[in-house]
C-alpha positions as CSV (number, residue, x, y, z in Angstrom):
1,M,-14.2,8.1,-16.9
2,E,-15.5,8.7,-13.3
3,P,-15.5,12.4,-12.3
4,N,-12.8,12.1,-9.7
5,R,-10.6,9.8,-11.7
6,E,-8.4,12.7,-13.0
7,F,-5.0,11.2,-13.3
8,S,-3.3,9.2,-16.0
9,I,-0.2,7.6,-14.5
10,C,2.6,7.1,-17.1
11,V,5.8,5.0,-16.4
12,L,8.7,4.6,-18.7
13,L,10.6,1.3,-18.1
14,Y,13.9,0.5,-19.8
15,G,16.3,-2.4,-20.3
16,N,17.2,-5.2,-17.9
17,Y,16.5,-3.5,-14.5
18,P,13.9,-5.6,-12.8
19,D,14.7,-4.2,-9.4
20,L,13.9,-0.7,-10.6
21,A,10.7,-1.9,-12.3
22,R,9.5,-3.7,-9.1
23,R,10.3,-0.7,-6.9
24,C,8.5,1.9,-9.0
25,L,5.5,-0.3,-9.8
26,E,5.1,-1.7,-6.4
27,S,5.1,1.8,-4.8
28,I,2.2,2.8,-7.3
29,E,0.2,-0.1,-6.4
30,Q,0.6,0.5,-2.7
31,S,-0.5,4.2,-3.3
32,L,-3.7,2.9,-5.1
33,R,-4.9,1.3,-1.9
34,E,-6.0,4.6,-0.8
35,G,-5.9,6.7,-4.1
36,K,-7.5,4.5,-6.7
37,D,-10.5,6.8,-7.1
38,F,-8.1,9.4,-8.2
39,V,-6.6,7.4,-11.1
40,A,-8.3,6.9,-14.5
41,D,-5.7,4.7,-16.1
42,I,-2.0,3.4,-15.9
43,R,0.3,3.6,-19.0
44,L,3.6,1.7,-19.1
45,G,6.1,2.3,-21.8
46,L,8.4,-0.7,-22.2
47,N,11.6,0.7,-24.0
48,A,13.8,-2.2,-24.9
49,V,12.9,-4.1,-21.7
50,A,14.5,-7.6,-21.1
51,P,12.1,-10.6,-21.0
52,P,12.2,-10.9,-17.2
53,V,11.0,-7.2,-16.9
54,F,8.3,-7.8,-19.5
55,D,6.9,-10.9,-17.7
56,Y,6.9,-9.1,-14.3
57,V,5.3,-6.0,-15.8
58,Q,2.6,-8.1,-17.6
59,E,1.7,-10.0,-14.4
60,W,1.7,-6.7,-12.4
61,A,-0.6,-5.1,-15.0
62,K,-3.2,-8.0,-14.8
63,Q,-3.2,-8.0,-11.1
64,T,-3.4,-4.2,-10.7
65,A,-6.1,-3.9,-13.3
66,A,-8.2,-6.6,-11.6
67,K,-7.6,-5.3,-8.0
68,Y,-8.3,-1.7,-8.6
69,R,-10.8,-1.9,-11.6
70,L,-8.9,0.4,-14.0
71,P,-7.2,-0.1,-17.3
72,V,-3.4,-0.7,-17.7
73,I,-2.1,0.0,-21.2
74,L,1.3,-1.4,-22.3
75,F,3.3,0.3,-25.0
76,L,5.9,-1.9,-26.7
77,P,8.1,-0.3,-29.3
78,P,10.3,-2.6,-31.6
79,H,13.7,-1.2,-30.2
80,N,15.2,1.4,-28.0
81,V,13.4,4.5,-29.5
82,G,14.3,7.0,-26.8
83,K,12.4,8.7,-24.0
84,Y,10.4,11.3,-25.9
85,P,9.2,9.4,-29.0
86,L,7.7,6.8,-26.7
87,M,6.3,9.4,-24.4
88,R,4.4,10.8,-27.4
89,R,3.0,7.4,-28.1
90,M,1.9,7.1,-24.5
91,F,0.3,10.7,-24.5
92,F,-1.3,10.9,-28.1
93,Q,-3.1,7.7,-28.8
94,P,-6.6,8.7,-30.0
95,S,-8.1,5.5,-28.6
96,F,-6.9,6.3,-25.2
97,P,-7.4,10.0,-24.3
98,L,-5.5,11.2,-21.3
99,A,-7.3,12.1,-18.1
100,N,-7.1,15.8,-16.8
101,Y,-3.6,15.4,-15.3
102,V,-0.7,13.3,-16.3
103,M,1.7,11.9,-13.6
104,W,5.1,10.8,-15.2
105,F,7.6,8.5,-13.7
106,D,11.0,7.3,-15.1
107,D,11.6,3.9,-13.7
108,D,14.1,5.1,-11.1
109,S,11.5,7.3,-9.3
110,Y,9.0,5.8,-6.9
111,L,6.4,6.8,-4.2
112,T,6.6,6.7,-0.4
113,P,3.3,8.3,0.3
114,R,1.7,8.9,3.7
115,P,-2.0,8.8,4.2
116,G,-3.8,11.6,2.4
117,W,-1.1,11.9,-0.3
118,W,-3.3,11.7,-3.3
119,P,-5.8,14.5,-2.1
120,R,-2.6,16.7,-1.5
121,V,-1.1,16.0,-4.9
122,H,-4.5,16.7,-6.4
123,E,-4.8,20.0,-4.7
124,A,-1.2,21.0,-5.7
125,I,-1.8,20.4,-9.4
126,R,-5.0,22.4,-9.3
127,D,-2.9,25.5,-7.9
128,A,-0.3,25.2,-10.8
129,E,0.1,24.0,-14.3
130,M,2.9,21.6,-13.5
131,I,4.4,20.3,-10.3
132,G,7.5,18.3,-9.3
133,Q,10.9,18.7,-7.9
134,S,11.0,22.2,-9.5
135,Q,14.0,23.9,-7.8
136,W,16.2,22.9,-10.6
137,V,18.1,25.6,-12.6
138,I,20.4,24.8,-15.6
139,P,22.3,27.0,-18.0
140,A,21.3,26.8,-21.6
141,H,23.4,24.3,-23.4
142,G,25.2,25.6,-26.5
143,N,22.6,27.3,-28.8
144,Q,19.5,26.2,-26.9
145,W,18.5,29.8,-26.2
146,E,18.5,30.5,-30.0
147,W,16.3,27.4,-30.5
148,V,14.0,28.7,-27.9
149,R,13.5,32.0,-29.7
150,T,12.3,30.2,-32.9
151,Q,9.5,28.2,-31.1
152,P,5.9,29.1,-31.7
153,W,5.5,29.3,-27.8
154,F,8.3,31.9,-27.5
155,N,6.9,35.2,-26.0
156,P,8.9,38.3,-26.9
157,N,7.1,40.2,-24.2
158,S,7.9,37.7,-21.3
159,D,10.4,38.6,-18.7
160,P,14.1,38.1,-19.7
161,P,15.6,34.8,-18.8
162,W,17.7,34.5,-15.6
163,I,21.3,35.4,-16.7
164,I,24.2,34.0,-14.7
165,K,27.7,34.6,-16.1
166,D,26.2,35.8,-19.4
167,R,24.3,32.6,-19.9
168,P,20.5,32.3,-19.9
169,H,19.3,29.7,-17.4
170,F,16.1,27.5,-17.3
171,R,14.1,26.6,-14.2
172,F,12.4,23.2,-14.5
173,C,11.0,20.1,-12.8
174,Q,13.4,17.2,-12.6
175,G,12.3,15.0,-15.7
176,A,12.1,11.6,-13.7
177,W,8.8,12.6,-11.9
178,W,6.3,15.3,-12.5
179,V,2.6,16.0,-12.9
180,I,1.1,18.4,-15.5
181,H,-2.3,19.4,-16.9
182,A,-2.8,17.3,-20.0
183,E,-4.3,20.3,-21.7
184,I,-0.8,21.8,-21.8
185,L,0.6,18.8,-23.5
186,H,-2.2,18.9,-26.1
187,R,-1.9,22.8,-26.5
188,Y,1.6,22.7,-27.3
189,D,2.0,19.3,-28.8
190,W,4.5,18.3,-26.2
191,P,7.0,16.7,-26.4
192,P,7.9,17.9,-29.9
193,Q,8.3,15.3,-32.6
194,E,11.9,16.4,-33.1
195,F,12.9,15.5,-29.5
196,R,14.8,12.3,-28.9
197,H,16.2,11.6,-25.5
198,Q,17.7,14.5,-23.5
199,G,16.9,18.1,-22.6
200,G,13.1,18.0,-22.6
201,D,12.6,18.7,-18.9
202,S,14.5,22.1,-19.0
203,L,12.9,23.2,-22.2
204,L,9.5,22.4,-20.8
205,G,10.2,24.6,-17.9
206,E,11.1,27.4,-20.2
207,L,7.8,26.9,-22.2
208,L,5.9,27.4,-19.1
209,R,7.8,30.6,-18.1
210,Q,7.4,32.0,-21.6
211,Q,3.7,31.4,-21.4
212,G,3.2,32.7,-17.9
213,L,2.2,29.2,-16.6
214,R,2.8,28.2,-13.0
215,L,5.5,25.8,-11.9
216,G,4.9,24.3,-8.4
217,E,7.2,22.5,-6.0
218,F,5.9,19.2,-4.8
219,T,8.2,16.5,-3.5
220,E,6.2,14.9,-0.6
221,G,6.1,11.2,-0.8
222,V,8.2,10.9,-3.9
223,R,11.8,9.7,-4.5
224,V,13.0,11.2,-7.8
225,N,15.7,9.6,-10.0
226,A,16.7,7.8,-6.8
227,D,19.6,5.4,-6.1
228,A,19.3,2.1,-4.0
229,R,19.2,4.3,-0.8
230,G,16.5,6.5,-2.1
231,V,18.8,9.6,-2.5
232,H,17.3,12.1,-4.9
233,S,18.9,12.4,-8.4
234,A,21.6,9.8,-7.4
235,A,20.6,7.0,-9.8
236,P,23.3,6.0,-12.3
237,R,22.6,7.1,-15.9
238,R,21.5,4.3,-18.1
239,G,20.9,3.9,-21.8
240,R,21.5,6.6,-24.3
241,K,23.5,9.8,-23.7
242,E,23.4,12.6,-26.1
243,R,23.5,16.4,-26.4
244,H,20.6,18.4,-25.0
245,H,18.1,19.2,-27.7
246,G,18.8,22.6,-29.3
247,A,22.5,22.7,-28.3
248,D,23.7,22.4,-31.8
249,Y,21.0,24.7,-33.4
250,R,22.0,26.9,-36.3
251,P,19.8,29.6,-37.9
252,G,17.3,28.0,-40.2
253,M,18.1,24.5,-39.0
254,I,15.3,22.0,-39.1
255,Y,15.7,18.9,-36.9
256,P,14.7,15.5,-38.4
257,T,11.7,13.7,-37.2
258,N,12.2,10.3,-38.9
259,H,13.0,8.8,-35.5
260,Q,9.2,8.8,-35.0
261,D,8.7,6.3,-37.7
262,F,8.2,3.1,-35.8
263,R,5.3,1.0,-34.9
264,T,4.3,0.5,-31.3
265,Q,2.5,-2.7,-30.2
266,I,-0.3,-1.6,-27.7
267,M,-1.8,-4.0,-25.2
268,R,-4.8,-2.8,-23.2
269,I,-5.5,-4.8,-20.0
270,A,-8.9,-4.1,-18.9
271,P,-10.3,-5.1,-15.4
272,K,-12.7,-7.6,-17.1
273,D,-9.8,-9.1,-18.9
274,A,-7.5,-9.4,-16.0
275,T,-9.7,-11.5,-13.7
């Protein structure tokens, strides 16, 4: 990895939404025209994508790998495995170690960067452990706070949580786009194996708070969870819907991890293979 190629870009694509796939991936490709020297690799998780989406992604990957001389890695699970199991596959492949920083996209987020965007995002992530649309605050769902107190990263000496109407609240980055130090993911084995699909963003924010780690605001040049007009957090919900992780926690409860028992096909498209 070249010294200044410090970002692994990770994109989760889902279902039969070719317009979202194009909007997201083409915005990344356009940003690489100025920022290619910041990027070490691109990882694309294809979660139950339709054939037209797969065909487009494969062609995009070949062209991008060749044009910018960087590897593009495709992760293809056998069915809809949920967000966090596929995220773990994308992060923790021994053959493909992450770069220093991970930039995450759900497929309904995209870039609108101006010149100098990559140096500015690089500077921002060096001043915090995680950056993104970080003004979000949400109450703990159900028994999530009790679950938090059982975690190895819980710090009994940290400041008390923000309490509103007798409920603890979490501050976090909107989960559809963020950047984090890869070392944090490795140190805390994040996301946990028990996670499936919902609630990981707010719990990651609480982990950072418990550990005294910095959460920074950065939204320049990014449309996050955007609808067709580019309005933040207005994209329709798609796919699974389930309770936030930990909402149903009971003392002594151990969450299953058998949803991690699937095999993922991995396709690495190297620059020399894409020409």
